MARMARVEX-180389 format. One line per field, with one value per atom (N, C-alpha, C): residue in one letter; atom name; x, y negated, z negated; residue number from 1. Coordinates in Angstrom, 3 decimals, always signed. Atoms other than C-alpha are relative to their C-alpha. Last residue first. Example, Ala and Ser with C-alpha at 12.3 -4.5 7.8 and 13.67 -1.06 7.14 Angstrom:
<sites>
rest	c(s	s	s	a	a	a)
atom	c(N	CA	C	N	CA	C)
xx	c(-0.820	+13.670	-0.770	+0.890	+12.300	+0.900)
yy	c(+1.190	+1.060	-1.090	+1.190	+4.500	-1.200)
zz	c(+0.060	-7.140	-0.730	+0.000	-7.800	+0.000)
nr	c(2	2	2	1	1	1)
</sites>
This chain:
<sites>
rest	c(i	i	i	a	a	a	a	a	a	e	e	e	g	g	g	r	r	r	h	h	h	v	v	v	r	r	r	w	w	w	f	f	f	n	n	n	t	t	t	a	a	a	q	q	q	l	l	l	s	s	s	e	e	e	r	r	r	d	d	d	f	f	f	l	l	l	w	w	w	t	t	t	w	w	w	n	n	n	d	d	d	v	v	v	f	f	f	a	a	a	p	p	p	s	s	s	w	w	w	e	e	e	w	w	w	c	c	c	r	r	r	e	e	e	d	d	d	w	w	w	p	p	p	t	t	t	k	k	k	g	g	g	w	w	w	v	v	v	r	r	r	l	l	l	g	g	g	r	r	r	e	e	e	i	i	i	d	d	d	r	r	r	c	c	c	l	l	l	e	e	e	e	e	e	q	q	q	d	d	d	l	l	l	p	p	p	t	t	t	a	a	a	e	e	e	n	n	n	l	l	l	l	l	l	a	a	a	e	e	e	l	l	l	i	i	i	r	r	r	d	d	d	r	r	r	v	v	v	a	a	a	g	g	g	a	a	a	p	p	p	i	i	i	t	t	t	d	d	d	i	i	i	y	y	y	p	p	p	h	h	h	h	h	h	e	e	e	v	v	v	e	e	e	l	l	l	q	q	q	l	l	l	r	r	r	t	t	t	p	p	p	v	v	v	l	l	l	c	c	c	p	p	p)
atom	c(N	CA	C	N	CA	C	N	CA	C	N	CA	C	N	CA	C	N	CA	C	N	CA	C	N	CA	C	N	CA	C	N	CA	C	N	CA	C	N	CA	C	N	CA	C	N	CA	C	N	CA	C	N	CA	C	N	CA	C	N	CA	C	N	CA	C	N	CA	C	N	CA	C	N	CA	C	N	CA	C	N	CA	C	N	CA	C	N	CA	C	N	CA	C	N	CA	C	N	CA	C	N	CA	C	N	CA	C	N	CA	C	N	CA	C	N	CA	C	N	CA	C	N	CA	C	N	CA	C	N	CA	C	N	CA	C	N	CA	C	N	CA	C	N	CA	C	N	CA	C	N	CA	C	N	CA	C	N	CA	C	N	CA	C	N	CA	C	N	CA	C	N	CA	C	N	CA	C	N	CA	C	N	CA	C	N	CA	C	N	CA	C	N	CA	C	N	CA	C	N	CA	C	N	CA	C	N	CA	C	N	CA	C	N	CA	C	N	CA	C	N	CA	C	N	CA	C	N	CA	C	N	CA	C	N	CA	C	N	CA	C	N	CA	C	N	CA	C	N	CA	C	N	CA	C	N	CA	C	N	CA	C	N	CA	C	N	CA	C	N	CA	C	N	CA	C	N	CA	C	N	CA	C	N	CA	C	N	CA	C	N	CA	C	N	CA	C	N	CA	C	N	CA	C	N	CA	C	N	CA	C	N	CA	C	N	CA	C	N	CA	C	N	CA	C	N	CA	C	N	CA	C	N	CA	C	N	CA	C	N	CA	C	N	CA	C	N	CA	C	N	CA	C)
xx	c(-0.105	+13.821	-1.297	+0.893	+13.842	+0.206	+1.187	+16.861	-0.826	-0.172	+19.270	-1.316	-0.283	+19.224	+0.232	-1.459	+19.572	+0.358	-0.485	+15.870	+1.503	+0.234	+15.074	+0.483	-0.887	+16.683	-0.150	-1.372	+15.025	+0.957	-0.047	+11.547	+1.436	-0.128	+12.220	-0.004	-1.318	+12.877	+0.208	-0.973	+9.802	+1.406	+0.183	+7.559	+1.040	-1.240	+8.999	-0.114	-1.067	+6.284	+1.305	+0.216	+3.606	+1.125	-0.273	+4.986	-0.125	+0.878	+5.094	+0.298	+0.393	+7.823	-1.072	+0.496	+8.651	-0.695	+1.351	+8.851	-0.564	+1.000	+11.886	-1.431	+1.260	+14.037	-1.170	-0.029	+17.458	-1.353	-0.250	+16.900	-0.070	+1.226	+15.311	+0.170	+1.001	+18.262	-1.284	-0.400	+20.774	-1.022	+0.348	+18.897	+0.352	-1.027	+19.197	-0.470	-0.608	+16.026	+1.016	-0.482	+15.212	+0.706	-0.787	+13.091	+0.369	-1.406	+11.949	+0.917	-0.461	+8.516	+1.473	-0.562	+8.057	+0.458	+0.774	+7.657	+0.609	+1.221	+8.920	-0.902	-0.253	+12.412	-1.233	+1.147	+11.198	+0.133	+0.045	+14.215	-1.174	+0.820	+15.186	+0.006	-0.204	+16.427	-0.890	+1.138	+16.701	+0.355	-0.416	+19.019	-1.261	+1.012	+18.507	+0.650	+0.731	+20.475	-1.044	-0.863	+23.240	-0.762	-1.050	+21.225	+0.866	+0.644	+18.247	+1.044	+0.213	+20.484	-0.695	-1.304	+21.705	-0.166	-0.445	+18.122	+1.345	+0.835	+16.987	+0.444	-0.434	+19.921	-0.795	-1.321	+19.110	+0.537	+0.144	+15.447	+1.339	-1.205	+16.104	-0.011	-0.637	+12.548	+1.209	-0.385	+11.440	+0.761	-1.181	+9.821	+0.414	-0.597	+7.332	+1.258	-1.019	+6.632	+0.708	-0.148	+4.814	+1.144	+1.053	+3.794	+0.126	-0.254	+7.084	-1.022	-1.117	+6.614	+0.326	+0.544	+3.202	+1.087	+0.769	+4.867	-0.626	-0.957	+7.455	-0.744	-0.644	+4.744	+1.037	+0.902	+2.723	+0.629	+0.092	+5.639	-0.873	-1.266	+6.199	-0.003	+0.039	+2.527	+1.268	+0.839	+2.622	-0.045	+0.907	+5.526	-0.784	+1.200	+7.063	-0.982	+0.082	+9.460	-1.293	-0.663	+10.023	-0.024	+0.867	+7.453	+0.609	+1.024	+9.452	-0.888	-0.573	+12.422	-1.033	+0.362	+10.163	+0.612	-1.079	+10.525	-0.348	-1.130	+7.249	+1.025	-1.154	+4.143	+1.215	-1.146	+1.378	+1.140	+0.342	-2.068	+1.198	+0.705	-1.461	-0.242	-0.924	+1.158	-0.633	-0.954	-1.182	+0.983	+0.703	-3.949	+0.971	+0.959	-1.534	-0.684	-0.088	+0.115	-1.083	+1.180	+0.099	+0.052	-0.377	+3.686	-1.192	-0.823	+2.915	+0.304	+0.799	+0.000	+0.837)
yy	c(+1.230	-15.265	-0.779	+0.082	-12.674	-1.341	+0.841	-12.562	+0.051	+1.366	-9.653	-0.758	+0.890	-6.499	-1.439	+0.093	-4.133	-0.910	-1.376	-3.127	+0.029	-0.286	-6.844	+1.401	+0.847	-7.511	+0.303	-0.519	-4.524	-0.826	-1.334	-5.496	+0.516	+0.174	-9.145	+1.329	+0.573	-8.349	-0.101	-1.088	-6.115	-0.490	-1.010	-8.837	+1.106	-0.213	-11.582	+1.070	-0.393	-11.561	+0.308	-1.389	-11.598	+0.505	-0.895	-14.769	+1.469	+0.342	-16.580	+1.021	-0.851	-16.525	-0.616	-1.305	-17.801	+0.783	+0.127	-21.448	+1.330	+0.020	-20.621	+0.022	-0.232	-19.769	+0.041	+0.569	-21.025	+0.035	+1.436	-20.454	-0.662	+0.611	-17.033	-1.511	-0.039	-16.041	-0.693	+0.980	-17.215	-0.033	+1.356	-15.349	-1.063	+0.625	-12.139	-1.384	+1.178	-10.472	-0.603	+0.992	-6.977	-1.119	+1.129	-4.655	-0.946	-0.416	-1.199	-1.163	-0.199	-2.421	+0.405	+1.245	-3.767	+0.121	+0.320	-0.207	-1.242	+0.657	+0.190	-0.393	+1.417	+0.902	-0.751	+0.473	+4.154	-1.493	-0.650	+6.113	-0.443	-1.180	+4.131	+0.457	-1.113	+0.566	+1.173	-0.917	-2.024	+1.210	-1.336	-4.968	+0.853	-1.018	-8.216	+1.300	+0.232	-11.422	+1.025	+0.219	-10.863	+0.024	-1.030	-9.297	-0.111	-1.265	-11.494	+1.105	+0.043	-14.565	+1.265	-0.148	-13.683	+0.038	-1.394	-13.155	+0.248	-0.857	-16.485	+1.459	+0.197	-18.336	+0.907	-0.621	-16.843	-0.121	-1.435	-17.671	+0.723	-0.572	-21.371	+1.504	-1.040	-22.514	+0.542	-1.248	-25.772	+0.947	-0.487	-28.337	+1.344	+1.151	-30.452	+0.400	+0.624	-27.591	-1.170	+1.390	-25.618	-0.645	+0.787	-22.375	-1.492	+0.003	-20.691	-0.855	+0.918	-21.766	-0.062	+1.352	-20.083	-1.041	+0.288	-16.941	-1.386	+0.179	-16.976	-0.379	+1.305	-17.544	-0.283	+1.082	-14.684	-1.376	+0.015	-12.259	-1.158	+0.568	-13.256	-0.064	+1.433	-12.658	-0.692	+0.704	-9.291	-1.497	+0.903	-8.051	-0.836	-0.665	-5.036	-0.891	+0.495	-7.034	+0.539	-0.958	-4.901	-0.434	-1.150	-6.772	+0.998	+0.424	-9.989	+1.183	-0.099	-8.314	-0.373	-1.201	-7.777	+0.099	-0.985	-11.383	+1.192	+0.149	-13.262	+1.110	-0.675	-13.920	-0.268	+0.869	-14.993	+0.828	+1.182	-13.364	-0.812	-0.411	-9.807	-1.170	-0.814	-10.883	+0.418	+0.879	-13.632	+0.793	+0.662	-11.127	-0.882	+1.001	-9.098	-0.601	+1.383	-5.986	-0.897	+0.238	-2.919	-1.452	+0.477	-2.640	-0.176	+1.210	-2.427	-0.576	+1.219	+0.000	-1.278)
zz	c(-0.795	-14.854	-0.157	-1.152	-17.617	+0.710	+0.119	-19.889	+1.273	-0.485	-19.671	-0.147	+1.116	-21.807	+0.422	+0.204	-18.863	-1.169	+0.196	-19.003	-0.271	+1.419	-19.389	-0.344	+0.796	-16.001	-1.484	-0.102	-14.321	-0.846	+0.603	-15.574	-0.007	+1.445	-14.747	-0.741	+0.299	-11.117	-1.505	-0.148	-10.997	-0.322	+1.041	-12.414	+0.092	+0.742	-10.195	-1.088	-0.922	-7.532	-0.713	-0.420	-10.236	+0.901	+1.131	-11.803	+0.405	+1.105	-8.480	-1.098	+1.112	-5.899	-0.881	-0.451	-2.433	-1.111	-0.539	-3.579	+0.520	+1.071	-5.721	+0.537	-0.700	-2.698	-0.982	-1.353	-3.765	+0.687	+0.086	-7.500	+1.378	+0.514	-6.869	-0.114	-1.063	-4.693	-0.454	-1.024	-7.308	+1.136	+0.446	-10.067	+1.048	+0.835	-8.032	-0.449	-0.633	-6.779	-0.962	+0.953	-8.003	+0.768	-0.483	-5.910	-1.131	-0.074	-7.052	+0.389	+1.377	-8.215	-0.048	+0.538	-4.679	-1.445	+1.190	-3.374	-0.664	-0.456	+0.203	-1.170	-0.282	-1.131	+0.495	-0.771	-2.686	+0.296	-1.311	-3.890	+0.860	-0.244	-6.940	+1.437	+0.909	-7.363	+0.411	-0.013	-4.610	-0.847	+0.425	-5.214	-0.027	+0.248	-3.347	-0.420	+1.233	-3.365	-0.356	+1.168	-0.844	-1.317	+0.024	+1.995	-1.245	+0.386	+1.142	-0.092	+1.443	+1.240	-0.501	+0.672	+4.698	-1.514	-0.177	+5.890	-0.687	+0.835	+4.413	+0.098	+1.378	+5.973	-0.950	+0.100	+9.361	-1.419	+0.190	+8.857	-0.081	-0.589	+8.355	-0.272	+0.803	+7.662	+0.757	-0.666	+9.253	-0.929	+0.726	+6.965	+0.585	+0.698	+8.934	-0.765	-0.847	+11.345	-0.689	+0.410	+8.680	+0.779	-0.633	+10.416	-0.297	-1.442	+9.557	+0.744	-0.252	+5.941	+1.489	+0.137	+5.892	+0.255	-1.217	+7.235	-0.048	-1.098	+4.455	+1.274	+0.218	+1.845	+1.088	-0.399	+3.329	-0.200	-1.473	+3.108	+0.469	-0.471	-0.530	+1.528	+0.294	-1.345	+0.481	-0.965	+0.431	-0.223	+0.715	-1.673	+1.009	+0.499	+0.086	-0.761	+1.383	+2.252	-0.600	+0.889	+5.364	-1.466	+0.259	+7.469	-0.978	+0.952	+7.177	-0.396	+1.345	+8.845	-1.063	+0.775	+11.882	-1.392	-0.093	+13.113	-0.890	+0.920	+13.344	+0.237	-0.602	+15.433	-0.885	-0.287	+13.078	+0.593	-0.801	+13.069	+0.461	-1.215	+11.872	+0.943	-0.800	+9.377	+1.316	-0.680	+8.200	+0.864	-1.105	+7.440	+0.792	+0.455	+5.355	+1.225	-0.500	+6.700	-0.597	-0.832	+4.429	+0.464	-1.331	+3.181	+0.940	+0.068	-0.537	+1.374	+0.000	+0.000	+0.000)
nr	c(101	101	101	100	100	100	99	99	99	98	98	98	97	97	97	96	96	96	95	95	95	94	94	94	93	93	93	92	92	92	91	91	91	90	90	90	89	89	89	88	88	88	87	87	87	86	86	86	85	85	85	84	84	84	83	83	83	82	82	82	81	81	81	80	80	80	79	79	79	78	78	78	77	77	77	76	76	76	75	75	75	74	74	74	73	73	73	72	72	72	71	71	71	70	70	70	69	69	69	68	68	68	67	67	67	66	66	66	65	65	65	64	64	64	63	63	63	62	62	62	61	61	61	60	60	60	59	59	59	58	58	58	57	57	57	56	56	56	55	55	55	54	54	54	53	53	53	52	52	52	51	51	51	50	50	50	49	49	49	48	48	48	47	47	47	46	46	46	45	45	45	44	44	44	43	43	43	42	42	42	41	41	41	40	40	40	39	39	39	38	38	38	37	37	37	36	36	36	35	35	35	34	34	34	33	33	33	32	32	32	31	31	31	30	30	30	29	29	29	28	28	28	27	27	27	26	26	26	25	25	25	24	24	24	23	23	23	22	22	22	21	21	21	20	20	20	19	19	19	18	18	18	17	17	17	16	16	16	15	15	15	14	14	14	13	13	13	12	12	12	11	11	11	10	10	10	9	9	9	8	8	8	7	7	7	6	6	6	5	5	5	4	4	4	3	3	3	2	2	2	1	1	1)
</sites>
């Protein structure tokens, strides 16, 4: 269910990397940014930051509960997240004895 396309994914032409993010709310925020011509989204920068700022735990990478975003990524891309989107990240951080974001 995490990778079921959202309405925006079905309506907005986009690069396939967006479809691999298991959090539908995050995918939609990226797509909304792509539609906002006033503030263009640098997708190359976003992809590079995802490569550096993402850790996937376990054997089910399509499950957003396995995803942990680095603090630097969250700081750079704060507008992508809400409390629910950071639940998995904070689970893994607290599990290691670190502070939640």
